[in-house]
C-alpha positions, 0 to 999 in steps of 0.5 A, a space after each residue: 250074771 255079770 257076763 251079760 251086763 253091757 255098759 255104755 257111754 255117750 260123747 256129745 261133741 260140739 261147741 254149740 252144746 257148751 255155749 247153750 246155742 243148741 239144747 241137747 235132745 240126744 242124751 235122753 233118747 239114747 238113755 231110753 233106748 239103751 234101757 229097753 235094750 238092757 244096756 247100762 248108760 254109765 257116763 255122758 261127756 260133752 266136749 268142744 270141737 277140739 281134736 285133742 279133747 275128743 281124742 282124750 275123752 274117746 280113748 278114756 270111754 272106749 277103754 272103760 265101757 262095752 259101747 261108746 256112742 258119739 253125736 255131732 261133728 260129722 257134717 261138711 263144715 271146717 269144724 266137723 272134725 269128729 272123723 279126724 279125731 276118731 281116726 287119731 284115737 284109733 291110730 288109723 288114717 281118715 279116708 274118703 270111704 268109697 262106698 260113702 262117696 258113691 252113696 253121696 255122689 248118687 244122692 247129690 246127682 239125683 238132686 241136681 247138685 254139685 258134689 262139692 269138696 265140702 260135701 265130700 267131707 261127709 264121706 270121710 271116716 277112719 280106715 276099716 270103719 263100717 257104715 251106720 245107715 242114714 235113711 234121713 239124709 244119706 250121709 252115713 255114720 260109722 262104727 270102728 271098734 266099740 265106737 258108734 259115730 253118729 250125726 248130732 241132728 236129732 232126727 238123723 241121730 235117732 234114725 241111726 241109733 235105731 239101726 245101731 241098737 237093733 244090731 247090738 246083743 241085748 243085755 240083761 234087762 233091769 227090773 224095777 218096782 216103784 213104791 209111793 212114800 208119803 214122807 219126805 227125804 229128810 224123814 227116810 234118808 237114814 233108814 233108806 241108806 241102811 236098806 241100800 247097804 243091806 241090798 248091795 245088788 240093787 239100786 234104790 232111787 229116791 225122787 222127791 215131790 212137793 205138792 205145795 203143802 207137803 213133801 212125798 217121795 217116789 222110791 224105785 228099786 232096781 235090780 236084774 233079778 226079781 227076787 232081789 227087787 222084791 226083797 229090797 222093796 219089802 224092806 222099803 215098805 216095812 220102813 215106810 210103815 215103821 215111820 208111819 207108826 212112829 209119827 202116829 205115836 208121836 201125834 197121839 202123845 202130843 194130843 195127850 199132852 195138849 201140845 198140838 194146836 
């Protein structure tokens, strides 16, 4: 089973993300698409427009996960240094890709605009890269090794990512089951921890909710095998019922002793 499990990380690049000037919209979109594709997004890092920081993070992530997806830093300005940093991480030169130069040159010519040196920066990528098509604004992203480098502008990122994910081998899908629990995490925490330990091949998520009067919890059991999901879910449901009975019994005792107003 483990041979079909694909993992991924995202590296979001840009000073504007860390300063708060730009609110990231790409992480959630990537997570949604990878979940559908059966690829586990395991880690997300955000780094500044600093070459050494990008290189360090990229080398750590690409060694650890099946795929790495980056966003940001491949535009025409001086602080768009992602292509240089990726080239350095792989130990190859960063070159003006001939096919990218033609794509962009033709696009700007068709718009009656000069293909300036700044605009030519968007054709630079590590030697040996493959293009990621950009149907929105032409300038391609690129793939080298297990790293997929894409624009930070959400509309462009999403268009590029759709192409990338469609080209990747699908992983083994994660199955899930949601269970409504009328008790708060304080009531179920210890028992739920015991259930999680008894079902190590599952992941049991706990999501609290407060309606203004009382707490409740949504419990989601996840695994790659339906039998594992069903077994853990049965124990969760039994736990909820046991807590319900215990609380009902306590209430009955209190009523009998006159301790409940």
